[in-house]
C-alpha positions as CSV (number, residue, x, y, z in Angstrom):
1,M,97.1,63.5,84.4
2,I,95.2,66.8,83.4
3,E,98.2,68.7,84.0
4,E,100.5,67.4,81.4
5,I,98.3,68.8,79.2
6,L,97.9,72.7,80.9
7,P,100.5,75.3,80.9
8,R,101.9,75.3,83.9
9,E,100.3,78.4,84.7
10,V,97.8,76.5,85.7
11,V,97.2,74.2,89.1
12,A,94.7,71.0,88.5
13,E,94.0,68.8,91.2
14,E,92.5,65.2,90.5
15,A,90.9,62.0,92.2
16,F,90.6,58.7,90.4
17,G,87.7,57.6,92.8
18,D,85.3,59.6,95.0
19,L,86.6,61.0,98.7
20,D,85.0,61.7,102.1
21,A,84.4,65.1,101.1
22,D,82.5,67.7,103.2
23,L,80.4,70.3,101.4
24,F,79.4,73.9,102.7
25,P,75.6,74.4,103.3
26,E,75.4,76.3,100.3
27,E,76.6,73.2,98.1
28,E,74.2,71.2,99.9
29,A,71.2,72.6,99.1
30,V,72.2,72.2,95.9
31,I,72.8,68.6,96.3
32,A,69.7,68.4,98.7
33,R,67.5,65.5,96.3
34,A,70.8,64.4,94.7
35,V,71.2,60.9,94.3
36,D,74.6,59.4,96.2
37,K,76.3,58.9,93.4
38,R,76.2,62.4,92.3
39,R,76.2,63.5,96.1
40,K,80.2,62.2,95.5
41,E,81.2,63.6,92.9
42,F,80.1,66.6,93.2
43,A,81.5,66.7,96.3
44,T,84.5,65.3,95.3
45,V,85.4,67.4,92.5
46,R,84.7,70.3,94.9
47,A,87.4,68.5,96.9
48,C,89.3,68.8,94.2
49,A,88.7,72.3,93.0
50,R,89.7,73.4,96.8
51,R,92.7,71.5,96.5
52,A,93.7,73.7,93.4
53,L,92.5,77.1,95.2
54,A,94.3,76.9,98.8
55,R,97.4,76.1,96.2
56,L,96.4,79.5,95.2
57,G,96.7,80.6,98.5
58,H,93.2,81.1,98.0
59,R,90.8,79.7,101.4
60,P,88.1,77.4,101.2
61,V,84.5,78.5,99.6
62,P,81.3,77.8,98.4
63,L,81.2,76.5,94.6
64,V,78.2,76.7,93.9
65,P,76.7,76.1,90.2
66,G,75.3,79.2,88.9
67,E,73.8,79.4,85.4
68,R,73.5,76.4,82.9
69,G,75.9,75.1,86.3
70,A,79.2,76.8,85.9
71,P,80.2,77.1,89.4
72,R,80.9,80.5,90.4
73,W,85.3,81.2,91.4
74,P,86.4,83.5,93.9
75,R,87.0,86.9,92.2
76,G,90.4,86.8,90.5
77,V,90.9,83.0,89.2
78,V,88.5,81.5,86.5
79,G,88.9,77.4,86.7
80,S,87.2,74.7,85.0
81,M,86.0,70.9,86.7
82,T,84.7,68.0,84.8
83,H,84.3,64.2,85.8
84,C,83.4,60.9,84.3
85,V,83.5,57.7,85.7
86,G,86.3,57.0,87.8
87,Y,87.8,60.3,87.2
88,R,87.3,64.1,89.1
89,G,89.4,67.1,88.1
90,A,89.8,70.3,88.8
91,A,92.3,73.6,87.6
92,V,92.1,77.7,89.0
93,A,94.5,80.0,87.8
94,A,94.4,83.2,88.3
95,E,92.9,85.7,85.7
96,E,95.9,87.7,85.1
97,A,97.1,84.7,83.6
98,M,94.5,83.1,81.7
99,L,91.3,84.9,80.7
100,T,89.5,81.0,80.8
101,L,89.9,77.8,80.6
102,G,87.8,74.7,80.0
103,L,88.0,70.7,81.0
104,D,86.2,67.8,80.2
105,A,87.1,64.5,80.8
106,E,85.4,61.0,78.9
107,P,85.8,57.0,79.3
108,H,87.8,56.3,76.8
109,A,85.2,54.2,74.6
110,P,83.3,54.8,71.4
111,L,80.5,57.4,72.3
112,P,77.0,55.4,71.8
113,D,75.6,54.8,69.1
114,G,73.6,57.8,67.5
115,V,75.9,60.0,69.3
116,L,78.4,60.9,67.2
117,G,75.9,62.4,64.1
118,A,74.2,64.8,66.9
119,V,77.4,66.3,67.7
120,S,79.7,67.0,65.1
121,L,79.6,68.6,61.8
122,D,80.7,66.4,58.0
123,S,83.8,67.8,57.8
124,E,84.5,66.5,61.5
125,R,83.6,63.1,60.5
126,R,85.6,62.9,57.3
127,M,88.0,64.1,60.1
128,L,87.8,61.4,62.4
129,A,88.0,58.7,59.6
130,G,91.5,59.8,59.0
131,L,92.7,60.4,62.0
132,S,90.8,56.8,62.7
133,A,93.0,54.8,59.4
134,E,96.0,56.0,60.9
135,A,95.3,55.0,64.7
136,D,93.0,53.2,65.4
137,T,93.2,52.5,69.2
138,V,92.4,55.9,70.2
139,C,88.7,56.7,70.1
140,W,88.6,59.7,68.0
141,D,84.5,60.1,68.1
142,R,85.2,60.4,71.9
143,L,88.3,62.6,71.8
144,L,85.6,64.7,69.2
145,F,83.4,65.0,71.6
146,S,85.9,65.6,75.0
147,A,86.5,68.8,73.2
148,K,83.1,70.3,72.0
149,E,82.4,69.8,75.3
150,S,85.9,71.6,76.8
151,V,85.2,75.0,74.3
152,Y,81.9,75.3,76.4
153,K,82.9,75.3,79.0
154,A,85.2,77.9,78.1
155,W,83.4,79.9,76.0
156,Y,80.6,80.3,78.7
157,P,82.6,82.2,81.2
158,L,83.1,84.8,78.4
159,T,80.0,85.3,77.0
160,A,77.8,83.9,79.1
161,T,75.4,82.5,76.1
162,F,74.8,79.0,74.9
163,L,77.5,77.2,71.9
164,E,75.9,74.8,70.1
165,F,78.1,71.7,69.3
166,D,77.3,73.0,65.2
167,E,78.6,76.3,66.2
168,A,82.7,75.4,66.6
169,E,84.6,73.1,64.0
170,I,87.1,71.0,66.1
171,D,90.2,69.8,64.5
172,L,92.1,67.1,66.1
173,R,95.3,66.3,65.6
174,P,97.8,63.3,66.4
175,D,99.7,64.8,68.6
176,G,98.0,65.6,71.4
177,S,96.6,68.8,69.7
178,F,93.0,70.5,68.3
179,A,92.0,73.5,67.1
180,A,88.3,75.1,67.4
181,R,87.4,77.4,64.8
182,L,84.2,79.4,66.1
183,L,81.2,79.6,63.6
184,V,79.4,82.6,65.2
185,P,80.4,85.7,66.3
186,G,83.1,85.8,69.6
187,P,83.6,88.7,72.2
188,V,86.4,91.2,72.1
189,V,88.9,89.1,74.1
190,N,93.0,90.5,74.5
191,G,92.1,93.3,72.1
192,A,90.9,91.3,69.2
193,P,87.3,89.3,68.3
194,L,87.9,85.6,69.6
195,T,87.7,83.6,66.1
196,G,88.5,79.5,68.3
197,F,90.4,78.0,70.4
198,R,93.3,76.0,70.9
199,G,93.7,72.7,73.4
200,R,95.3,69.7,73.9
201,W,94.4,66.2,74.4
202,L,95.4,62.7,76.2
203,A,94.2,59.3,76.1
204,R,95.4,57.2,78.6
205,D,94.1,54.5,81.5
206,G,91.1,54.1,80.0
207,L,90.4,58.0,79.9
208,A,90.0,60.5,77.8
209,L,90.5,63.9,78.8
210,T,91.1,67.6,77.0
211,A,91.7,70.6,78.3
212,I,91.9,74.3,76.8
213,A,93.7,77.3,78.7
214,L,93.1,80.4,77.1
215,A,96.1,82.9,78.3
216,A,95.9,86.6,79.4
217,A,97.2,89.5,77.4
218,P,99.4,91.2,80.1
219,G,97.0,94.4,81.9
220,T,93.9,92.8,80.1
221,R,91.2,92.2,82.7
222,R,88.2,89.9,82.1
223,H,84.8,91.1,81.1
224,D,82.4,88.9,83.0
225,P,79.4,89.3,80.7
226,A,76.9,87.5,83.2
227,N,77.0,90.7,85.6
228,S,78.4,93.6,83.0
229,A,81.2,94.3,85.2
230,V,84.7,94.2,84.4
231,I,86.5,91.4,87.4
């Protein structure tokens, strides 16, 4: 499903149940004390990621979470992982093609009581009211939450800084697209300050999926803020 909302330069793999997947010792150490459910989703989403990497020509490698849980990808690769009940997915791309990726999967169901107010702006809640009046079979509040998660996953590799829910304003559109306007200064990408992201969404078969793929300008090399090096 996720490939339907990603550009062709991005390779994605997904699973709708847990796989019998092996882990590298470095990954085993991360989840040594995890419950069985966490262990299975951790292993399955990494199996998806390694399958996607193989399609790009990369050998299997450990995919260990770094700071704030962001996975450490092989040199020359950008990627994103996501999982929720009944779904695990990963997408990767060559950094010559994409500067960053952000994926999120959620159950296609209304947010629990009290969550929307904590994660949304007044303008976004007004938007949701209008969208619900137009298409009430879509859980727009859940898509808003998912889009914000995708924004953060795309933002963090570029900045190594946290982004609060109220620091990006989402504009969901019925045509399956969305835009995110950053309300804080962004990094310089493709020769100009980043002011936002564009993405796509899909709601089907009990899932709400959002994806962001920020393309690299020709000749662009991605700056890694975590170690102040160009990678």
